[in-house]
Every structure is written in structure tokens, then in C-alpha cells.
C-alpha positions in Angstrom: 35.4 5.3 51.6 32.4 2.4 51.5 33.7 -1.2 50.4 30.9 -3.1 48.2 28.5 -5.9 49.8 30.4 -9.4 50.1 28.4 -12.4 49.6 30.8 -15.6 51.0 30.4 -19.3 49.8 29.2 -20.2 53.1 26.3 -17.7 52.4 25.6 -19.1 49.3 25.9 -22.5 50.3 23.3 -21.4 53.3 20.4 -19.8 50.8 20.4 -22.4 48.0 20.1 -25.5 51.0 16.9 -23.1 52.6 15.5 -22.7 48.6 15.5 -26.8 48.3 13.6 -26.9 51.8 11.3 -25.1 50.5 10.4 -26.5 47.2 10.6 -30.1 48.8 8.0 -28.9 51.6 5.8 -27.1 49.1 2.5 -27.7 48.0 1.5 -30.5 45.1 0.2 -27.5 43.5 2.6 -25.8 43.7 5.2 -27.9 42.3 3.6 -28.6 39.2 2.9 -24.7 38.5 6.9 -24.5 38.5 6.9 -27.7 36.3 4.7 -26.0 33.9 6.6 -22.7 34.0 9.1 -24.6 32.7 7.5 -26.8 29.8 7.5 -25.7 26.1 4.1 -24.4 24.6 3.4 -26.6 21.3 0.7 -26.9 19.1 -0.2 -30.7 17.8 -2.3 -32.6 15.8 -3.7 -35.9 16.1 -2.3 -38.3 12.8 -4.7 -40.4 11.2 -5.3 -41.8 7.8 -6.8 -39.4 4.9 -6.8 -39.2 1.4 -4.0 -38.1 -0.5 -4.3 -36.7 -3.9 -0.5 -37.8 -6.2 -0.8 -34.9 -8.9 0.8 -34.4 -11.7 1.4 -30.6 -12.3 1.3 -28.5 -15.5 0.8 -25.4 -17.7 -1.8 -25.0 -20.2 -2.6 -22.5 -22.3 -6.3 -22.2 -23.4 -7.8 -22.1 -26.9 -11.6 -21.8 -27.9 -13.3 -24.6 -29.5 -13.5 -22.5 -32.6 -11.8 -19.7 -33.9 -11.2 -17.9 -37.2 -10.7 -14.3 -38.6 -13.8 -13.0 -40.3 -12.5 -12.2 -43.6 -14.3 -11.8 -47.5 -14.3 -14.1 -50.7 -13.9 -10.9 -52.9 -12.7 -7.6 -53.2 -15.1 -4.9 -52.8 -16.8 -1.6 -50.7 -18.3 -2.0 -47.3 -21.5 -1.4 -47.7 -23.4 -1.9 -44.1 -21.5 -3.5 -41.1 -24.0 -5.4 -38.7 -22.4 -6.2 -35.8 -20.9 -4.1 -33.1 -17.6 -5.1 -30.7 -17.9 -8.0 -28.8 -21.5 -9.1 -29.6 -22.3 -12.7 -29.5 -24.1 -14.0 -33.1 -25.7 -16.9 -34.2 -24.4 -19.3 -37.2 -25.6 -17.5 -40.4 -25.9 -14.4 -39.1 -25.0 -11.5 -41.4 -21.9 -9.1 -39.9 -20.9 -7.6 -43.3 -22.8 -6.5 -46.5 -20.4 -5.0 -49.6 -21.5 -2.7 -52.1 -23.5 -4.9 -55.2 -25.6 -2.2 -57.1 -23.3 -3.8 -60.4 -24.4 -7.3 -59.1 -28.5 -6.6 -59.1 -27.6 -4.6 -62.2 -26.6 -7.8 -63.9 -28.9 -9.8 -62.3 -32.2 -7.5 -63.6 -30.6 -7.8 -67.2 -30.3 -11.6 -67.1 -33.8 -11.8 -65.9 -35.3 -9.6 -68.9 -32.6 -11.9 -71.3 -34.6 -15.1 -69.6 -37.9 -14.1 -70.1 -37.3 -13.0 -73.7 -35.5 -16.5 -74.3 -38.6 -18.3 -72.7 -41.1 -16.2 -74.6 -38.8 -17.8 -78.2 -38.1 -20.8 -76.3 -42.3 -21.4 -76.8 -42.7 -20.2 -80.0 -40.3 -22.5 -81.1 -41.7 -25.3 -79.1 -44.9 -24.5 -81.2 -43.9 -24.7 -84.8 -41.6 -27.3 -84.1 -45.2 -29.1 -82.9 -46.3 -28.1 -85.8 -43.3 -29.5 -88.2 -43.3 -26.1 -89.2 -39.1 -25.7 -87.9 -36.6 -28.2 -86.9 -36.0 -29.8 -84.1 -32.5 -28.4 -84.3 -33.7 -25.0 -83.9 -35.9 -25.9 -80.8 -32.9 -27.1 -78.9 -30.7 -24.6 -79.7 -33.2 -21.9 -77.8 -33.4 -24.5 -75.1 -29.7 -24.9 -74.8 -29.8 -20.6 -74.9 -32.5 -20.5 -72.3 -30.1 -23.0 -69.7 -27.5 -21.1 -70.7 -29.1 -17.9 -69.6 -30.6 -19.7 -66.0 -26.7 -21.1 -65.5 -25.2 -17.6 -65.9 -28.4 -16.3 -62.8 -27.1 -19.3 -60.8 -23.5 -17.9 -60.7 -24.2 -14.3 -60.5 -26.7 -15.4 -57.2 -24.2 -17.2 -55.8 -21.2 -14.0 -55.9 -24.1 -11.6 -54.6 -23.8 -14.4 -51.9 -20.6 -13.6 -51.3 -21.2 -10.1 -50.6 -23.1 -10.8 -47.4 -20.2 -11.9 -44.6 -22.1 -14.3 -42.6 -21.2 -15.8 -39.1 -19.7 -19.5 -39.8 -21.0 -20.9 -36.1 -22.5 -19.5 -32.7 -20.0 -17.4 -30.8 -18.5 -13.8 -29.4 -17.3 -11.0 -31.8 -13.3 -9.5 -31.1 -12.8 -5.7 -32.1 -13.8 -4.7 -35.8 -11.2 -3.6 -38.1 -13.3 -2.1 -40.8 -15.4 0.7 -41.5 -18.2 1.8 -44.3 -16.5 2.6 -47.3 -13.8 1.0 -47.0 -12.0 -1.5 -49.7 -11.8 -4.9 -48.5 -9.9 -7.8 -50.2 -10.0 -11.4 -49.6 -7.7 -12.3 -46.5 -8.7 -8.7 -44.9 -9.2 -9.0 -41.4 -13.0 -7.8 -40.5 -12.9 -9.3 -37.5 -12.5 -12.1 -35.4 -14.9 -14.9 -34.5 -14.3 -17.3 -31.0 -16.6 -20.1 -29.6 -16.0 -19.6 -25.9 -18.7 -22.2 -24.8 -15.7 -24.5 -24.5 -12.1 -23.9 -23.5 -9.8 -26.4 -25.1 -6.3 -26.3 -22.8 -3.3 -28.2 -24.6 -0.6 -29.0 -21.9 2.9 -31.1 -21.9 3.9 -34.0 -19.2 6.7 -36.0 -18.7 6.4 -39.2 -20.4 7.0 -41.2 -16.8 3.3 -40.0 -16.5 2.4 -41.4 -19.8 0.5 -44.5 -18.0 -1.4 -42.6 -15.8 -3.6 -40.6 -18.1 -6.4 -41.7 -20.1 -9.4 -40.0 -22.6 -12.3 -39.1 -20.3 -9.8 -38.6 -17.3 -11.0 -35.6 -14.8 -8.5 -32.4 -14.7 -8.6 -29.3 -12.7 -7.0 -26.1 -13.6 -6.7 -22.2 -11.6 -6.4 -18.9 -13.4 -4.4 -15.8 -12.3 -7.6 -14.0 -13.1 -9.5 -16.2 -10.9 -7.2 -17.0 -7.9 -10.5 -18.7 -5.6 -11.9 -20.6 -8.6 -10.9 -24.1 -9.7 -12.2 -25.1 -13.9 -13.4 -28.7 -14.0 -12.6 -30.2 -17.2 -11.7 -33.5 -19.0 -8.8 -35.2 -21.3 -10.1 -35.8 -24.8 -7.0 -35.9 -26.6 -3.6 -37.6 -26.1 -0.6 -36.8 -28.5 0.5 -40.0 -30.3 4.2 -39.2 -30.3 6.6 -37.7 -27.8 8.7 -34.8 -28.4 12.2 -36.6 -28.1 13.8 -33.2 -27.4 11.9 -32.8 -23.9 10.5 -36.3 -23.7 7.3 -34.9 -23.0 3.7 -35.7 -24.6 1.0 -33.0 -25.1 -2.7 -34.0 -24.0 -5.4 -31.6 -25.1 -8.7 -31.1 -21.8 -11.9 -29.6 -23.1 -13.4 -27.3 -20.1 -17.1 -26.2 -20.3 -17.1 -22.4 -20.5 -20.8 -21.3 -20.5 -20.4 -18.1 -18.4 -17.3 -17.2 -20.8 -14.8 -16.2 -17.5 -12.1 -18.0 -19.8 -10.6 -16.4 -22.8 -8.2 -17.8 -25.7 -4.6 -17.1 -24.5 -4.8 -17.3 -20.9 -2.4 -19.3 -18.7 -4.1 -21.8 -16.8 -2.6 -24.1 -14.1 -3.5 -27.6 -14.8 -3.8 -30.1 -12.1 -4.0 -34.3 -13.2 -4.8 -36.8 -10.2 -2.1 -39.5 -10.8 -3.5 -42.0 -8.2 -5.5 -41.6 -5.0 -3.9 -42.8 -1.7 -5.1 -43.2 1.7 -2.3 -42.5 4.4 -1.2 -40.7 7.6 -0.6 -36.9 6.3 1.0 -34.6 8.1 1.6 -30.5 7.9 5.0 -30.1 6.5 5.8 -27.8 9.0 5.8 -31.0 11.6 9.6 -32.4 9.6 12.9 -31.2 10.9 15.4 -32.1 8.5 18.6 -33.2 10.1 21.3 -33.4 7.2 19.3 -36.1 4.4 16.9 -37.6 7.4 13.5 -36.1 8.3 12.0 -36.5 12.0 9.0 -35.4 14.2 8.9 -35.0 17.8 5.7 -36.9 18.9 3.9 -35.9 22.4 3.7 -38.5 25.2 3.0 -38.4 29.1 3.4 -34.4 28.7 7.1 -35.0 26.9 9.1 -34.6 23.3 9.8 -37.9 22.2 11.8 -37.5 18.5 11.2 -40.1 16.0 12.9 -40.7 12.6 10.3 -41.2 9.7 10.0 -41.7 6.1 8.7 -39.2 4.0 6.7 -39.8 0.6 4.9 -37.6 -1.7 4.5 -34.2 -1.1 2.1 -31.0 -1.8 1.9 -27.4 -0.8 1.6 -27.8 2.7 1.6 -31.2 3.4 3.1 -34.2 3.8 2.9 -38.2 3.1 4.4 -40.2 6.1 5.1 -43.8 4.3 7.0 -45.0 8.4 8.3 -44.0 11.4 4.4 -43.3 12.8 1.3 -45.0 14.2 -2.2 -43.8 13.6 -3.7 -41.9 17.0 0.0 -40.6 17.6 0.3 -36.9 18.5 2.8 -34.8 16.3 3.7 -31.3 17.1 3.3 -29.2 14.5 4.3 -25.6 16.5 7.2 -25.3 18.4 9.4 -28.0 17.3 12.3 -26.0 17.0 12.4 -25.6 20.5 12.5 -29.1 21.6 14.7 -31.6 22.3 14.2 -35.1 22.7 12.7 -35.5 26.2 11.3 -31.7 26.7 8.6 -31.3 29.0 5.7 -29.6 26.6 2.2 -27.9 27.1 -0.1 -29.0 24.6 -2.1 -25.4 23.5 -4.2 -27.3 20.4 -4.9 -30.9 19.1 -6.1 -31.4 15.6 -7.0 -33.9 13.3 -5.6 -33.7 9.6 -7.4 -33.3 6.7 -7.6 -32.5 3.2 
């Protein structure tokens, strides 16, 4: 039965000595390759000052610049519809006509009565001029003519109400009535929205109140258009702080000539509180330990751990208040593999920008 090969301690010591001698007399180029092989690969950024926006974020709801539900002033039957769903209309454009046959007949009868009253007035005037009749009879006939004219004006005004018109330029919604339907005041015919400007109402905490002013720019985004940013301006600041939420309401206007935004849309609003010039790092470079933050700085091929003080944050970036100098190389990838003094091999170095 064969026995396994055994290594004596003396043999192992001899082999280690041989390896050490080989390494010591190895060419320098090969020694560097061995060192590089033991180094940790990292990616770094070159620190520099850049602009850092301190933002106030809020959720807002879009509203039309002007918005109404189109209805009628009187009860009657729909005679004709002059619009289609989603039409863009101008102020004063006729949208719907109600049946006006009765009103037209009454107007024709009043016109006949007025013509007759005018003939009688002319006859009485000539008689009064020749002192054949009294001035009282002339005044009575003149009053009759005036009364008929007033009645005709009232009827014409009522007939105008039988034509429903657009009160302003805008975009119509869906039609809610059909020809022949009986409509009453308050019944919805359609909606009309002026979408040239979208109002955005949002709330911010009272602590941010000193940082907002009328005319200040805002940026808004919508989930419907993830790659587009909509620019706007603050036009109104609420007069009261809500005692329950300690928030104040802000209104901004966004130019919407392309009609992409619609009333009721949820918008993410970013309001610039202030603009700092400071050292900014990718958030991935931070190594949190308990309640402190550290970064690894590369110098002469080695990583050195430094404690830093963190300021403002925003997605993916962080402000460094103290602990770093401009021009240092900070590890942003591979930091979790490092210890203070570890050898590193830099794979990439870029500046930090907004």
C-alpha cells in the first residue's frame, strides 16, 4: 500500500527561500507588474468647484388659464350643433343654436305693430301741428311706439341667448348633447379650456417662504413627458400659511402654446432656492461609517481615507462643505474594496459637472 507524499518543514523553508531570492533578483519591470497585479482597480473624479442648485421640490396640479362648462341661459330644444369634439374655437364663435321659431314669430308680429304705431304717430303729429288734436294724444301715441321698440329689444336679447357662443379662445371638450334634446340652464353642453397658459398650484413649507418671489422661475416635469422640462414663472403667493400643514400655496404660469400639458396633470415642480459654487461629488463616492462620511483620495498610487462634511444633496450628487481640496482625486467606484493605504490602479479620471 503506497503512502502519500510528505513535505518536511525543512523542504518548505528551502522553497520559500528560493522564491524570495528569485523575487529579489527579478528585473524591475517584472516587479512592477507584480505590484500592479496586487493593486485594486478604481475609478476616480478630479475635484473642482462647480455650480450646485439648492432646490425646493413640490408636487403641483395643472389648471387651465380659463375654464368653463358651456351651458344655456334658457330652456329650449337644440336645433343645430356647430362644433365637434376637441375643436379649437375663437371667442364669440357660435357653438349651439336652440329652436327660435316662436321668438321669430313674435318678433314679426311686433314689427307689424310697430309699423302701424309709427303711421298713427305720424298722423297724430300732423293733426297736432295744425291744432286739430291735443298734445296729450300725441304723447300717448309716442309712448306706444317707444313701448313696442322696447319690447322688440327685449325679444332680440332673448333670441341672442338662443345662440350659445364661446366666451373666449380655447379647446372644446366632449359634446354632451344632441340635436333635438331639451336643454335647461345648468345642463352641460361641453367644456371650454384656455390651454395657452397652464397654471400650476403647489405648496411649499413655510421655512422656504423667504426664498420665493413673484417672477421667480420654476421648472416642472410630467410623467407623460419624462424627457421634457417645462419652464414657468411664479405669479402669485398665497396670503396665508395653512396652520395644519405649515405650508403656503404658490401659483406659477407655464407657457403651453403646444398644448402638451392638460388641466389636472400632476407636475413635479423644482424651485431654485439658491445657487452655490462649491465642491460637488457623485454620491457614490461617500463611504458612510456610523454618523460620519468618508472618501478615499488617491495619491502616489495609494488610497487615503479622509473624513468630509456633507452639505446639500440632490439625486446622484452631494455638496462637500469641508475635508477636501480642489484638485484631489476621489475614488467613486471601488471604494468599498479599499482600506486606508491600499494600493490602487486608476482606470478613469473625470471632472465633476452639473
